[in-house]
C-alpha positions in Angstrom: -15.1 38.6 -10.9 -18.2 41.0 -10.9 -19.1 40.6 -14.5 -21.8 43.4 -14.6 -19.0 45.9 -13.2 -16.4 44.9 -15.9 -19.2 45.2 -18.5 -20.2 48.8 -17.2 -16.6 49.7 -17.1 -16.1 48.3 -20.7 -19.1 50.6 -21.7 -17.5 53.6 -20.2 -14.3 53.1 -21.7 -16.1 52.5 -25.4 -18.1 55.9 -24.7 -14.8 57.8 -24.0 -13.4 56.6 -27.3 -10.7 54.4 -25.5 -11.9 50.9 -26.7 -10.9 49.0 -29.7 -12.7 45.8 -31.0 -11.6 43.4 -33.6 -8.3 41.3 -34.3 -6.7 43.9 -36.8 -7.7 47.0 -34.8 -6.4 45.5 -31.7 -2.9 44.6 -33.2 -2.6 48.1 -34.8 -3.3 49.7 -31.6 -0.9 47.2 -29.6 1.7 48.1 -32.5 1.6 51.8 -31.6 1.6 51.2 -28.1 -1.7 52.4 -27.6 -3.2 49.1 -25.9 -2.7 48.5 -22.2 -5.0 45.5 -21.8 -6.4 43.1 -24.2 -10.1 41.0 -23.4 -11.0 38.1 -25.2 -14.6 36.5 -25.2 -14.9 33.0 -23.8 -16.6 31.8 -27.2 -13.5 33.1 -29.2 -11.9 30.3 -31.1 -9.0 28.8 -29.6 -6.9 29.5 -32.8 -7.5 33.4 -32.7 -6.7 33.3 -28.8 -3.4 31.7 -29.6 -2.6 34.0 -32.6 -3.2 37.0 -30.4 -1.2 35.9 -27.3 1.6 34.7 -29.9 1.6 38.3 -31.4 1.3 40.4 -28.2 3.3 38.4 -25.6 4.2 41.6 -23.5 0.5 42.8 -22.9 -2.0 41.4 -20.4 -4.6 39.2 -21.9 -7.6 37.9 -20.0 -10.7 35.9 -21.0 -13.8 37.1 -20.0 -16.8 35.0 -18.9 -18.9 36.5 -21.4 -19.8 35.5 -25.1 -19.2 37.6 -28.1 -22.9 38.6 -28.2 -22.9 39.8 -24.6 -19.8 42.1 -25.4 -21.5 43.0 -28.7 -24.3 44.6 -26.4 -21.8 46.6 -24.7 -19.5 47.9 -27.7 -21.9 47.9 -30.7 -19.5 45.6 -32.7 -19.8 41.6 -32.7 -16.3 40.8 -31.7 -14.5 39.0 -29.4 -11.3 40.7 -29.1 -11.3 43.9 -27.4 -8.1 46.1 -26.6 -8.6 48.9 -23.5 -6.4 51.9 -24.8 -6.4 53.9 -21.7 -4.2 53.0 -18.7 -6.6 54.2 -16.0 -9.7 52.0 -17.5 -7.2 49.1 -18.0 -6.2 49.3 -14.4 -9.7 49.7 -13.3 -10.7 46.6 -15.1 -7.9 44.5 -13.9 -8.8 45.6 -10.4 -12.4 44.2 -10.9 -11.0 41.1 -11.9 -9.7 38.7 -8.9 -5.9 38.2 -8.5 -6.0 34.7 -9.0 -7.3 34.8 -12.5 -5.5 32.2 -14.5 -5.7 34.2 -17.9 -3.5 36.8 -17.3 -0.4 36.5 -19.2 2.0 39.3 -18.0 
């Protein structure tokens, strides 16, 4: 996976207003059917990751090889949970990630 390109795509997504950060905001977006992809920071607590995956079994979830600090530089918010709320951005990010990504949960 090309981390720089994924972070660049996340930055574009944020500027377009199609990126949601934080557990509650992501759950709300998913509840409204607005989220297409959920991304987690590698240093997110296992409990939070497990809780999120249990609440959103139908959405693809991936763990990025980035810390919350790295993601906060892109998003402007310190959060380890992001939702991509645009189908085209979600597909683009998934395309940048390798097909053998173990973290996908479809």
